[in-house]
C-alpha positions as CSV (number, residue, x, y, z in Angstrom):
1,M,29.1,-183.7,45.4
2,D,27.7,-182.2,41.7
3,H,27.8,-179.0,42.0
4,N,25.0,-178.8,39.3
5,V,22.8,-181.2,40.2
6,P,21.2,-180.1,43.7
7,D,21.2,-181.9,46.8
8,W,17.5,-181.6,47.7
9,F,18.7,-183.3,50.6
10,E,20.6,-180.2,52.1
11,P,19.2,-178.2,55.2
12,L,17.1,-175.1,54.2
13,T,19.2,-172.2,54.9
14,E,18.9,-168.9,55.6
15,F,17.3,-167.7,52.3
16,D,16.2,-169.9,51.5
17,V,13.5,-170.3,53.9
18,L,12.5,-166.2,53.7
19,M,12.3,-166.8,50.0
20,S,9.7,-169.7,51.0
21,E,7.5,-168.5,54.3
22,N,6.9,-165.2,51.7
23,E,6.2,-167.2,48.8
24,I,8.8,-165.4,46.7
25,S,9.4,-167.7,43.5
26,P,13.1,-167.0,42.0
27,T,13.6,-164.3,40.0
28,T,14.9,-165.4,36.5
29,P,17.1,-163.5,33.9
30,L,14.1,-162.9,31.4
31,D,12.5,-161.5,34.4
32,A,14.8,-159.4,35.2
33,M,15.8,-157.9,31.9
34,F,12.2,-158.1,31.3
35,D,11.0,-155.7,33.6
36,E,14.5,-153.5,32.2
37,A,12.6,-153.7,28.9
38,E,9.3,-153.0,30.0
39,E,10.8,-149.7,32.5
40,L,13.1,-148.9,29.0
41,L,10.3,-148.7,27.0
42,L,7.8,-147.3,29.3
43,A,10.4,-144.0,30.0
44,T,10.8,-143.3,26.3
45,R,8.2,-144.1,24.1
46,P,5.3,-143.4,26.6
47,E,3.1,-142.1,23.9
48,G,3.2,-146.2,23.9
49,F,3.7,-149.1,22.3
50,E,3.0,-152.3,22.0
51,V,3.0,-155.0,24.5
52,E,5.3,-157.9,22.3
53,E,8.0,-154.9,21.6
54,I,8.7,-155.9,25.7
55,G,9.6,-159.3,25.7
56,R,10.8,-159.0,21.7
57,L,13.6,-156.2,23.7
58,A,14.1,-158.0,27.0
59,F,14.8,-161.8,24.8
60,D,17.0,-159.4,22.1
61,R,18.6,-158.6,25.6
62,L,19.5,-161.7,27.0
63,P,22.7,-162.9,27.6
64,E,23.4,-166.0,24.7
65,A,23.8,-168.8,27.4
66,D,20.5,-167.6,28.7
67,K,18.4,-167.7,25.7
68,A,17.7,-171.6,25.4
69,A,15.8,-171.3,29.1
70,A,13.7,-167.7,28.4
71,F,12.4,-169.3,25.1
72,D,11.3,-172.9,26.9
73,A,9.7,-171.1,29.7
74,L,7.9,-168.9,27.6
75,L,6.4,-171.9,25.3
76,Y,5.5,-173.2,28.5
77,T,3.5,-170.0,29.8
78,Y,2.0,-169.9,26.4
79,W,1.1,-174.0,26.8
80,A,-0.1,-172.6,30.4
81,A,-2.3,-169.4,29.6
82,R,-4.0,-171.9,26.7
83,D,-4.8,-174.8,28.7
84,N,-6.4,-172.0,31.7
85,D,-8.5,-171.2,28.2
86,R,-9.6,-174.5,27.2
87,K,-10.6,-175.5,31.8
88,V,-12.4,-172.0,32.1
89,L,-14.7,-172.4,28.8
90,A,-15.0,-176.6,29.6
91,R,-16.3,-174.9,33.3
92,H,-18.5,-172.8,30.8
93,E,-19.8,-174.6,29.7
94,A,-20.6,-177.6,31.8
95,E,-22.3,-174.8,33.9
96,G,-24.3,-174.4,30.6
97,G,-23.6,-171.1,28.9
98,A,-23.9,-168.1,27.9
99,R,-26.4,-166.6,31.0
């Protein structure tokens, strides 16, 4: 069996079951670095910072091996937000626009 390819027919582990039952998403390296970057900026810049600085710091601190997947995740997130905006606007217009 190739351990780099998931076998969807293997029985779930106890950990898998707990994650699923509690609706917990697995943490990615970008998630972890994003949290660390935010904590660092909150501690070192209490006067404030631009939200984009969190993402830049997190991305810069990622190991090179994780950057391609993180970049893909960022692009997908951007697309998902745009898609959601379009759907909300279409729904608003279908309901007659501003009231």
